[in-house]
C-alpha positions, -999 to +999 in steps of 0.1 A: +000+000+000+028+024+009+046+016-024+014+023-043+009+056-025+045+066-031+042+058-069+010+079-071+028+108-054+057+105-078+033+104-108+014+135-094+047+154-090+057+146-125+023+157-138+025+190-118+060+196-132+048+190-167+019+215-162+043+241-148+066+237-178+037+241-202+018+268-184+046+291-172+056+304-207+020+312-214+016+331-181+049+350-188+037+359-223+005+374-210+022+392-181+048+406-205+022+418-229+007+439-201+040+456-193+052+489-209+081+483-232+105+501-209+097+477-180+109+447-200+146+457-196+146+465-159+169+447-135+163+426-116+136+413-139+101+406-125+078+378-137+046+397-130+042+435-135+032+458-106-004+468-105+004+504-113+025+492-143-003+471-160-011+487-193-030+479-225-009+501-247+006+471-265-028+458-274-040+493-284-010+497-307-016+463-323-054+469-328-047+503-342-026+490-370-047+481-401-018+459-414-020+436-384-057+433-385-054+424-422-027+398-414-051+383-387-079+381-413-055+365-438-045+338-414-082+332-405-092+329-441-064+305-451-069+283-420-107+280-424-105+272-461-077+247-455-097+229-428-129+228-449-113+216-481-090+190-464-120+177-443-140+171-475-112+156-496-096+134-468-129+121-456-140+111-492-106+096-498-107+077-465-142+064-474-130+051-508-100+033-493-118+018-464-150+007-482-140-002-518-116-027-534-099-014-565-066-020-583-038+000-567-057+005-534-028-008-512-002+011-532-023+043-529-026+039-491+012+031-488+020+062-508-002+082-484+017+068-454+050+075-472+043+112-477+037+115-439+073+107-431+089+131-456+101+163-439+082+193-454+113+215-456+130+190-480+102+197-505+104+235-504+124+239-536+102+218-558+072+233-542+084+268-550+090+258-586+055+244-587+041+276-572+059+296-599+044+275-627+009+277-611+013+315-607+005+314-570+036+334-558+026+364-537-010+353-536-028+346-504-050+319-520-019+303-533-011+290-498-042+270-495-035+242-521-001+235-505-015+235-469-043+211-480-017+189-497+004+188-465-025+178-442-044+154-464-022+123-458-025+125-420-062+134-421-069+105-445-049+080-423-068+091-392-103+092-407-099+059-424-097+042-390-130+057-380-147+047-413-135+011-408-152+010-374-185+019-390-205-013-395-209-023-432-245-034-424-254+003-424-241+007-459-260-024-471-292-012-455-288+021-473-283+004-506-313-018-501-334+013-495-323+027-528-295+048-516-263+054-536-227+057-527-231+094-521-261+087-498-239+064-477-211+090-476-233+120-466-259+102-445-238+075-428-200+081-430-198+118-424-221+119-393-205+088-376-169+098-385-175+134-371-153+129-340-124+118-363-129+147-387-131+172-359-100+158-343-079+161-374-095+195-383-081+209-350-046+199-360-051+211-396-062+245-383-031+247-361-009+237-391-023+264-413-026+290-386+010+287-373+029+279-406+057+303-412+085+291-435+064+285-467+043+317-462+074+337-456+089+323-488+061+330-513+044+360-498+061+394-502+032+419-498+027+431-462-011+431-466-011+395-479+011+381-452-002+359-424+000+364-387+032+345-380+051+366-405+036+398-389+049+386-355+084+379-368+085+415-382+089+429-347+122+410-341+151+433-346+129+462-357+144+496-349+176+479-337+158+460-308+129+436-304+097+452-292+087+423-269+056+440-257+041+441-292+054+406-299+037+391-269+005+411-273+001+400-309+010+364-298-018+365-272-043+377-298-032+350-322-041+324-295-078+334-294-089+316-326-070+285-315-088+285-281-122+291-297-117+262-322-105+239-295-134+247-271-159+244-299-145+210-310-135+197-275-161+170-271-154+157-306-117+159-300-119+138-268-142+114-285-118+111-314-089+103-291-109+076-271-131+060-297-102+042-314-094+024-282-127+005-280-140-019-306-176-028-312 
């Protein structure tokens, strides 16, 4: 009994340490965004600002800049379209692979798995050449096809597992009632695979929302850039980094992520646990 209690205490301490490691940077980011820029370089440094030092001037500056609001809207547009298109394409592809037998099915799925293990940065040169040929350089909409292509393999792999757990008897009953393949897909597969689609959609949103290297490579216009590029613009600006603005913009950039996660939380939890139980 004592050994069990000791092991539980150790596990609890490890979990607490993990929470501290994860949460402390977030708390520091918020507290720093509420400090005036001059207070960031004081010595000795303080983790939390004094009550009389708390200010919203960093947020006021960010919200007063039309460029940053435009960058925020750009990121939101690209992320939403990426999530929507990838959810439709990957769920349809997962349905075809899981339900139908056709020549090259195994090879196709193996190719999807293979693309998941290729580092994205190794493909940046051929991707740039493709973007030049497609005429998507310096176009906000040009980011979407590449983002969708990046997330489809993982999304298809995950959703396929959910589709395979849907009883085939439901498909057969639909066919007997005069339904078509599309009826099965829209009436059976999509509703029952909703937890899996929501789970991968959260990760897809994060991928498009936080992506920096590719967007920084192909977008040159300040008003077409996404939020991560706008944040990086403060580093080294005017011979020093304006950390107050950086953290204020970073806090604002977290709001859509929190909204998406809260809205899809029940589906996300169901998506993580449903694969562990058969039947």
